[in-house]
C-alpha positions in Angstrom: 0.0 0.0 0.0 1.1 3.6 -0.6 2.3 5.7 2.3 0.9 9.1 3.1 4.4 10.5 2.8 4.6 9.4 -0.8 1.3 11.1 -1.5 2.4 14.3 0.0 5.4 14.6 -2.3 3.3 14.0 -5.4 0.5 16.4 -4.3 3.0 19.2 -3.6 4.6 18.7 -7.0 1.3 19.1 -8.8 0.0 21.9 -6.6 3.2 23.8 -7.1 2.8 23.9 -10.9 -0.6 25.6 -10.8 -1.1 27.2 -7.3 0.5 28.2 -4.0 2.4 25.1 -2.7 2.3 26.5 0.8 -1.4 25.4 0.9 -0.2 21.8 0.8 0.5 21.4 4.5 1.0 18.0 6.0 -2.1 18.4 8.2 -4.4 19.4 5.3 -3.2 16.5 3.1 -3.6 14.0 6.0 -7.1 15.2 6.5 -8.0 15.0 2.8 -6.5 11.4 2.5 -8.7 10.4 5.5 -11.8 12.0 4.0 -11.3 10.4 0.6 -10.8 6.9 2.1 -13.8 7.2 4.4 -16.0 8.4 1.5 -15.0 5.7 -1.0 -15.2 2.8 1.6 -18.6 4.0 2.7 -19.9 3.9 -0.8 -18.2 0.7 -1.8 -18.0 -1.5 1.3 -16.8 -4.6 -0.5 -13.4 -3.2 -1.5 -10.6 -5.6 -0.7 -9.0 -5.3 2.7 -11.5 -2.7 3.9 -13.8 -4.8 6.0 -13.6 -7.2 8.9 -15.9 -9.6 10.7 -16.0 -9.2 14.5 -17.2 -12.3 16.3 -15.8 -11.5 19.8 -16.8 -8.0 20.8 -20.6 -8.0 20.9 -23.1 -10.2 22.8 -26.6 -9.6 24.0 -27.6 -8.5 27.5 -31.1 -9.4 28.6 -33.6 -6.6 28.3 -31.0 -4.2 26.9 -31.7 -2.8 23.4 -28.7 -0.5 22.9 -25.0 -1.6 22.3 -22.1 0.7 21.9 -19.8 0.2 18.9 -16.6 1.0 20.7 -14.8 -2.0 19.4 -11.1 -2.2 20.2 -9.8 -3.9 17.1 -11.1 -1.6 14.4 -13.3 1.5 14.4 -16.7 0.7 12.8 -17.5 2.4 9.5 -20.4 0.9 7.6 -22.4 -1.9 9.1 -22.6 -4.5 6.3 -24.4 -7.3 8.1 -25.3 -8.1 11.7 -26.1 -11.7 12.7 -27.7 -13.3 15.8 -26.8 -16.7 17.0 -30.0 -18.8 17.1 -30.4 -21.6 19.8 -29.8 -24.2 17.1 -26.4 -22.6 16.2 -27.6 -20.8 13.0 -26.3 -17.3 12.5 -29.5 -15.4 11.5 -29.1 -12.1 9.7 -30.9 -9.3 11.4 -32.9 -6.9 9.2 -32.3 -3.2 9.1 -35.3 -1.4 10.6 -37.1 0.4 7.7 -36.3 4.0 8.0 -33.5 3.4 10.5 -33.2 4.7 14.1 -35.2 7.8 13.4 -38.2 5.9 12.2 -37.8 3.4 15.1 -38.0 6.2 17.5 -41.1 7.5 15.9 -42.8 4.1 15.7 -41.8 2.9 19.2 -40.7 6.0 21.2 -40.7 4.1 24.5 -38.0 1.5 24.9 -40.2 -0.4 27.4 -42.7 -1.0 24.5 -40.1 -2.6 22.3 -40.9 -6.0 23.6 -38.6 -8.9 24.5 -37.5 -11.9 22.6 -35.1 -12.8 19.8 -34.1 -9.7 17.9 -35.4 -9.4 14.3 -34.3 -5.8 13.5 -31.5 -3.5 14.2 -30.9 0.2 13.7 -27.9 2.4 14.1 -27.8 5.8 15.8 -24.4 7.4 15.7 -22.1 4.8 17.4 -24.9 2.7 18.9 -26.7 -0.4 17.6 -30.3 -0.8 18.7 -31.9 -4.2 18.6 -35.7 -4.8 18.3 -37.2 -6.6 20.0 -34.9 -6.4 23.0 -33.0 -9.6 23.6 -34.5 -11.8 26.3 -31.3 -13.7 26.9 -27.8 -12.6 27.8 -24.5 -13.7 26.2 -25.9 -14.6 22.8 -23.1 -13.7 20.3 -23.6 -11.0 17.7 -21.5 -11.3 14.6 -20.8 -7.9 13.0 -19.4 -7.5 9.5 -18.3 -3.9 9.0 -16.0 -1.7 7.1 -13.0 -0.2 8.8 -13.3 3.5 9.3 -9.8 4.8 8.6 -8.4 7.5 10.7 -6.4 10.4 9.1 -2.9 8.9 8.4 0.5 10.0 9.5 3.5 10.4 7.2 4.6 6.8 7.6 1.2 5.0 7.8 -0.2 3.1 4.8 -3.4 3.9 3.0 -6.1 1.3 3.3 -7.4 1.6 -0.3 -5.7 -0.4 -3.1 -2.8 1.3 -4.8 -4.9 1.6 -8.0 -6.7 4.5 -6.3 -3.5 6.5 -6.1 -4.0 8.8 -9.1 -7.7 9.4 -8.1 -6.7 10.3 -4.6 -4.0 12.7 -5.6 -6.3 14.4 -8.1 -9.0 15.0 -5.5 -6.5 16.3 -2.9 -4.9 18.7 -5.4 -8.4 20.0 -6.4 -9.4 20.6 -2.8 -6.1 22.5 -2.1 -6.5 24.7 -5.2 -10.1 25.3 -4.0 -8.7 27.1 -0.9 -7.7 30.0 -3.2 -11.1 30.3 -5.0 -12.4 33.0 -2.5 -9.6 35.3 -3.6 -9.1 34.0 -7.1 -12.5 32.9 -8.4 -11.0 31.9 -11.8 -9.4 28.9 -10.1 -12.8 27.3 -9.4 -12.9 25.6 -12.8 -9.4 24.2 -12.3 -10.1 23.0 -8.8 -13.4 21.4 -9.8 -11.8 19.7 -12.8 -9.2 18.0 -10.6 -11.9 16.8 -8.1 -14.3 15.6 -10.8 -11.6 13.7 -12.6 -10.4 12.1 -9.4 -13.9 11.0 -8.3 -14.6 9.7 -11.8 -11.4 7.6 -11.7 -12.3 6.3 -8.2 -15.8 5.4 -9.1 -14.6 3.5 -12.2 -12.2 1.5 -10.1 -14.6 0.9 -7.2 -17.5 0.0 -9.5 -15.9 -3.3 -10.2 -16.9 -4.3 -6.7 -20.6 -4.7 -6.1 -22.1 -2.0 -3.8 -24.4 -3.4 -1.2 -27.5 -2.0 0.4 -25.8 -1.3 3.6 -26.4 0.9 6.7 -24.5 4.1 6.2 -26.5 6.1 8.8 -23.9 7.6 11.2 
C-alpha cells in the first residue's frame, strides 16, 4: 500500500505547478486522505481489505436494546451485516429497521414498548446499535461484518485503499487544495473542480468493479 508520505510529495509537486504550494501542508493532506478513504469505503464497502468480521466483541444483554460500537480492534465504519446466534447454532441475519433509528424512535418511542424476545431488526444511531425486540437472553453472540473507518494517516502509515486508487486520490486532494484559493481567485474554481471531478470519476470506475451493497451508512 502507498504511504501518506509518498502522496504528500506527489501532491506538492502538482499543486506547485498551478497554485501556491504552501497550501499543501501535511495536516491538510492527511485530513484529505482520510476524507477520501472514508467516503470511498462507505460507498463501496466490498473493496478488498476494507472490512472485517468481528465475532468476539458483541453479545446480548437481557432486556438491553442498545449496544455501543466502541470496538477495540477496528473502528466501525459501515455496518454490512449483523447476525444473531440462534439456539440451534444458526447465525441469523438481522434486518435493518425500515427508516433506520429515526423511524424506530417515531414508531416505538418508549423503549419499554419494544418487547422482549429474539431480535429481528437493528438500527444504528451514531455509534450505537439498537436491537428490536430487546433480547430476552444474555450472552448470545452478535456477529458484526463492517468496514474499517480509517483515521487520518501519519507520514509513515499506509493507506487502506488499493494502490490503483492512487491517481484518483492525488487528483481529489490537489483539487481541494487549489479550491482554498477560490475565494480570492474565483477563476481557479474551474481548475479545482476539474481535478476533483476527474479524481472522483477515476475512483468510481475502479470501485465500480466491486458490487455495492444495500448497507447501513447512517452515522
